[in-house]
PAZAPA-4460 file (N, C-alpha, C; in steps of 0.05 Angstrom, whole numbers, plus 32768, in hexadecimal, padded with zeros to 4 digits):
% residues 131
    n_x    n_y    n_z   ca_x   ca_y   ca_z    c_x    c_y    c_z   seq   type   mol
   82C9   7E6E   8210   82B5   7E7D   8200   829D   7E82   8210     1      M     A
   8290   7E99   820D   8278   7EA0   821B   825F   7E95   820D     2      S     A
   8249   7E94   821B   8230   7E8C   8210   8226   7EA2   81FB     3      Y     A
   8231   7EBA   81FD   822A   7ECE   81EA   822F   7EC7   81CD     4      V     A
   8246   7EB8   81C9   824E   7EB1   81AE   8248   7E94   81A6     5      I     A
   8239   7E87   81B7   8230   7E6B   81B1   8222   7E6B   8195     6      D     A
   8213   7E7E   818F   8204   7E81   8176   8210   7E9A   8168     7      Y     A
   821A   7E98   814F   8226   7EAF   8142   8211   7EC4   813D     8      P     A
   821B   7EDD   813D   8209   7EF4   8138   8201   7EF3   8119     9      A     A
   81E9   7EFD   8116   81DF   7EFF   80FB   81F0   7F12   80EB    10      A     A
   81EF   7F0D   80D0   81FE   7F21   80BF   81EE   7F3B   80C0    11      D     A
   81FC   7F50   80B8   81F1   7F6C   80BB   81D6   7F6F   80AC    12      A     A
   81D2   7F64   8095   81B9   7F67   8087   81A3   7F59   8095    13      D     A
   81A7   7F42   809F   8193   7F33   80AF   818C   7F42   80C9    14      R     A
   81A1   7F4B   80D6   819D   7F5B   80F0   818D   7F74   80EA    15      A     A
   8194   7F83   80D5   8186   7F9B   80CF   8169   7F96   80C8    16      A     A
   8162   7F80   80B9   8147   7F79   80B3   8137   7F73   80CC    17      A     A
   8144   7F63   80DF   8138   7F5B   80F8   8130   7F74   8108    18      H     A
   8143   7F87   810B   813E   7F9E   811D   812A   7FB1   810F    19      F     A
   812C   7FB3   80F6   8117   7FC4   80E8   80FC   7FB8   80EC    20      L     A
   80F9   7F9E   80E9   80DF   7F91   80EF   80D5   7F97   810B    21      Q     A
   80E6   7F96   811F   80DE   7F9B   813A   80D4   7FB8   813D    22      R     A
   80E4   7FCA   8131   80DE   7FE7   8134   80C4   7FED   8125    23      L     A
   80BC   7FDD   8112   80A2   7FE2   8104   808B   7FDB   8113    24      S     A
   808E   7FCB   8128   8076   7FC3   8138   8079   7FCB   8156    25      V     A
   808F   7FD8   815D   8094   7FE1   8179   809E   7FFD   817A    26      E     A
   8098   800A   8190   80A3   8023   8197   80A9   8022   81B5    27      T     A
   80B6   8035   81C0   80BB   8033   81DD   80B2   804C   81ED    28      D     A
   80B2   8049   8206   80A7   805F   8218   80B4   8079   8212    29      C     A
   80CD   807B   820E   80DB   8094   820A   80D2   80A1   81F0    30      D     A
   80CF   8091   81DB   80C6   809D   81C1   80A9   80A7   81C4    31      D     A
   8098   8099   81D3   807C   80A3   81D7   807D   80BD   81E8    32      V     A
   808D   80BC   81FD   808E   80D3   820F   8098   80EB   8200    33      H     A
   80AC   80E8   81F0   80B8   80FE   81E0   80A2   810A   81CD    34      S     A
   8093   80F8   81C0   807D   8101   81AE   8068   8111   81BC    35      A     A
   8061   8108   81D4   804D   8117   81E5   8058   8131   81EE    36      I     A
   8072   8130   81F8   807D   8149   8203   8082   815F   81EC    37      K     A
   8089   8155   81D4   808E   8168   81BE   8074   816F   81AE    38      N     A
   805E   8163   81B6   8045   8169   81A7   8044   815B   818B    39      G     A
   8053   8145   8189   8055   8137   816F   8046   811D   8170    40      D     A
   802E   811D   817C   801F   8104   817E   8010   80FE   8164    41      M     A
   801F   80F1   8152   8015   80EB   8137   800A   80CE   8138    42      D     A
   8000   80C7   814E   7FF4   80AB   8154   7FDF   80AE   8169    43      F     A
   7FCF   8099   816B   7FBB   8098   8181   7FC7   8082   8195    44      V     A
   7FC9   808C   81AE   7FD3   807B   81C3   7FBC   806E   81D1    45      L     A
   7FBD   8053   81D3   7FA6   8045   81DF   7FB0   8034   81F6    46      L     A
   7FA3   8039   820C   7FA6   8029   8226   7F92   8013   8223    47      H     A
   7F9C   7FFA   8220   7F89   7FE5   8216   7F82   7FD0   822C    48      V     A
   7F88   7FD5   8245   7F81   7FC2   8259   7F74   7FD0   8271    49      V     A
   7F68   7FC2   8282   7F5F   7FCC   829C   7F43   7FD9   829B    50      G     A
   7F3A   7FDE   82B2   7F1F   7FEA   82B4   7F20   8009   82B0    51      S     A
   7F0A   8014   82AB   7F09   8032   82AB   7F14   803E   82C4    52      P     A
   7F10   8031   82DA   7F19   803C   82F4   7F38   803A   82F6    53      Q     A
   7F42   8025   82EC   7F60   8022   82EC   7F6D   8037   82D9    54      A     A
   7F60   803A   82C2   7F6A   8050   82B0   7F68   806B   82BC    55      F     A
   7F53   8070   82CB   7F50   808A   82D8   7F65   8090   82ED    56      A     A
   7F6D   807A   82FA   7F82   807C   830E   7F9D   8082   8303    57      R     A
   7FA4   8075   82EC   7FBF   8077   82E0   7FC0   8070   82C4    58      R     A
   7FC8   8084   82B2   7FCB   807E   8297   7FE0   8092   828C    59      H     A
   7FEA   808D   8273   7FFD   809D   8266   7FEE   80B5   825B    60      I     A
   7FFA   80CE   825D   7FEE   80E6   8253   7FE6   80E3   8235    61      P     A
   7FCE   80EB   822E   7FC5   80EA   8212   7FBA   80CF   820A    62      G     A
   7FBA   80BB   821B   7FB1   80A0   8215   7F92   80A0   8217    63      A     A
   7F86   808F   8206   7F6A   808A   8207   7F68   806E   8211    64      L     A
   7F51   8069   821F   7F4C   804F   822A   7F3B   803F   8217    65      H     A
   7F45   802A   820B   7F36   8018   81FA   7F40   7FFC   81FE    66      L     A
   7F33   7FEC   820F   7F3C   7FD2   8215   7F3E   7FC0   81FC    67      R     A
   7F51   7FAF   81FB   7F55   7F9F   81E4   7F3D   7F8E   81DC    68      H     A
   7F2E   7F86   81F0   7F16   7F77   81EA   7EFF   7F87   81DD    69      R     A
   7F01   7FA1   81DE   7EED   7FB3   81D3   7EF6   7FBE   81B7    70      D     A
   7F0C   7FB7   81AD   7F16   7FBF   8193   7F06   7FB1   817D    71      I     A
   7EF9   7FBF   816C   7EEB   7FB4   8155   7EEB   7FC7   813F    72      D     A
   7EE2   7FBF   8127   7EE2   7FD1   8110   7ED1   7FE9   8114    73      A     A
   7EBA   7FE6   8122   7EA7   7FFD   8126   7EB5   8011   8137    74      H     A
   7EC2   800A   814D   7ECF   801E   815E   7EE7   802C   814F    75      R     A
   7EF5   801B   8140   7F0E   8027   8135   7F07   8038   811D    76      M     A
   7EEF   8037   8113   7EE6   8048   80FC   7EE5   8066   8104    77      A     A
   7EE7   806B   8120   7EE6   8086   8128   7EFF   8096   8120    78      A     A
   7F15   8088   8119   7F2D   8095   8111   7F31   8094   80F3    79      W     A
   7F3F   80A8   80E7   7F44   80A7   80CA   7F55   808E   80C3    80      P     A
   7F52   8086   80AA   7F61   8070   809E   7F7F   8078   80A0    81      A     A
   7F90   8065   80A8   7FAD   8069   80A8   7FB7   8074   80C4    82      G     A
   7FA5   8078   80D7   7FAB   8080   80F1   7FBE   806B   80FE    83      T     A
   7FD4   8073   8109   7FE6   8062   8118   7FDC   805F   8135    84      L     A
   7FD9   8047   813E   7FD1   8042   815A   7FEA   8037   8168    85      F     A
   7FEF   8042   8180   8003   8038   8191   7FF5   802D   81AA    86      V     A
   7FFA   8014   81B0   7FEB   8007   81C6   7FFF   8001   81DD    87      V     A
   7FF4   8002   81F5   8004   7FF9   820C   7FF1   7FEC   8221    88      Y     A
   7FFE   7FDC   8231   7FEF   7FCE   8247   7FFF   7FD3   8261    89      C     A
   7FFC   7FC1   8274   8008   7FC4   828F   8026   7FC2   828E    90      A     A
   8030   7FB1   827D   804D   7FAE   827B   8055   7F93   8270    91      G     A
   806F   7F8B   8273   8079   7F73   8266   806A   7F5A   826F    92      P     A
   805C   7F5B   8286   804E   7F44   8290   8032   7F41   8285    93      H     A
   802A   7F54   8273   800F   7F57   8269   800F   7F53   824A    94      C     A
   7FFB   7F44   823F   7FFA   7F41   8223   7FE3   7F51   8216    95      N     A
   7FD7   7F63   8225   7FC1   7F73   821A   7FC9   7F83   8202    96      G     A
   7FE2   7F8D   8201   7FEB   7F9E   81EB   7FED   7F8C   81D2    97      A     A
   7FF7   7F74   81D6   7FFA   7F61   81C1   7FDE   7F5A   81B5    98      D     A
   7FCB   7F56   81C6   7FB0   7F50   81BD   7FA4   7F66   81AD    99      R     A
   7FA7   7F7F   81B8   7F9D   7F96   81AA   7FAB   7F9A   8190   100      A     A
   7FC5   7F97   818F   7FD4   7F9B   8176   7FCB   7F87   8161   101      A     A
   7FC8   7F6E   8169   7FBF   7F5A   8156   7FA3   7F61   814B   102      L     A
   7F90   7F6A   815D   7F76   7F71   8153   7F77   7F89   813E   103      K     A
   7F87   7F9D   8146   7F8A   7FB3   8134   7F96   7FAC   811A   104      L     A
   7FAB   7F9C   811B   7FB7   7F92   8101   7FA4   7F83   80F1   105      A     A
   7F94   7F72   80FE   7F80   7F62   80EE   7F6A   7F73   80E3   106      Q     A
   7F66   7F8C   80EF   7F53   7F9F   80E1   7F61   7FAE   80CD   107      L     A
   7F7B   7FA9   80C7   7F89   7FB8   80B2   7F94   7FD3   80BB   108      G     A
   7F95   7FD7   80D6   7F9E   7FF1   80E0   7FBC   7FF2   80E8   109      L     A
   7FCA   8007   80E4   7FE6   8009   80ED   7FE8   800A   810B   110      P     A
   7FF9   7FFA   8116   7FFB   7FF8   8132   8018   7FF1   813C   111      V     A
   801F   7FFD   8152   8038   7FF7   8161   8032   7FF2   817E   112      K     A
   8042   7FE1   818A   8040   7FDE   81A7   8055   7FEF   81B5   113      I     A
   804D   7FFD   81CB   8061   800B   81DB   806B   7FF7   81F0   114      M     A
   8084   7FEF   81E9   808F   7FD8   81FB   8094   7FE5   8216   115      I     A
   808F   7FD4   822A   8093   7FDC   8247   8078   7FE3   8253   116      G     A
   8066   7FEE   8243   804C   7FF6   824E   804F   8008   8266   117      G     A
   803B   8007   8279   803B   8018   8291   8054   8014   82A2   118      L     A
   805E   7FFA   82A3   8075   7FF4   82B2   808E   8003   82A7   119      T     A
   8091   8002   828D   80A7   8010   827F   80A5   802E   8283   120      G     A
   808D   8038   8281   8088   8055   8285   8091   805E   82A1   121      W     A
   8089   804E   82B4   8092   8055   82D0   80AF   8052   82D4   122      A     A
   80BC   803D   82C8   80D8   8039   82CA   80E8   8050   82BE   123      D     A
   80DD   805D   82AA   80E9   8075   829D   80E7   808E   82AE   124      E     A
   80D4   808C   82C2   80CF   80A4   82D4   80BB   80B8   82C8   125      G     A
   80AC   80B0   82B3   809A   80C2   82A6   8080   80C4   82B8   126      F     A
   8074   80DA   82B6   805C   80E0   82C6   8044   80D3   82B9   127      A     A
   8030   80CB   82CB   8017   80BF   82C2   8001   80D7   82C6   128      F     A
   7FEB   80D2   82B8   7FD3   80E3   82BA   7FBE   80D3   82CA   129      N     A
   7FAC   80E2   82D7   7F95   80D6   82E1   7F7D   80E5   82D5   130      A     A
   7F69   80D6   82CE   7F51   80E3   82C0   7F42   80F3   82D4   131      A     A
***
């Protein structure tokens, strides 16, 4: 027997609930890229780490730079209630997106993390912008 089946798979209802939960708080680089490409940006994309200089050198098209440490109720009041925020950071080795997502959720705002961050974007072969 393989290690794969050491633990039995969840029943279909439990698996569906688990994956629905993940999709409610995550999106991926391809979905964000498709939205940008098709003009369907029904969310605000936030680059939540690094200096303004690093953002100027490389960021995802359409992203705004707002470091996770600078997120607060006053700054977020600039957007209408119900705005969905999609946050990303450097990549899987960075927890800046998690920090930003937590702050946004604690402010009562809808939020998703773009899994993979800049590393995932590059892995997909998508272009970056420079300010």
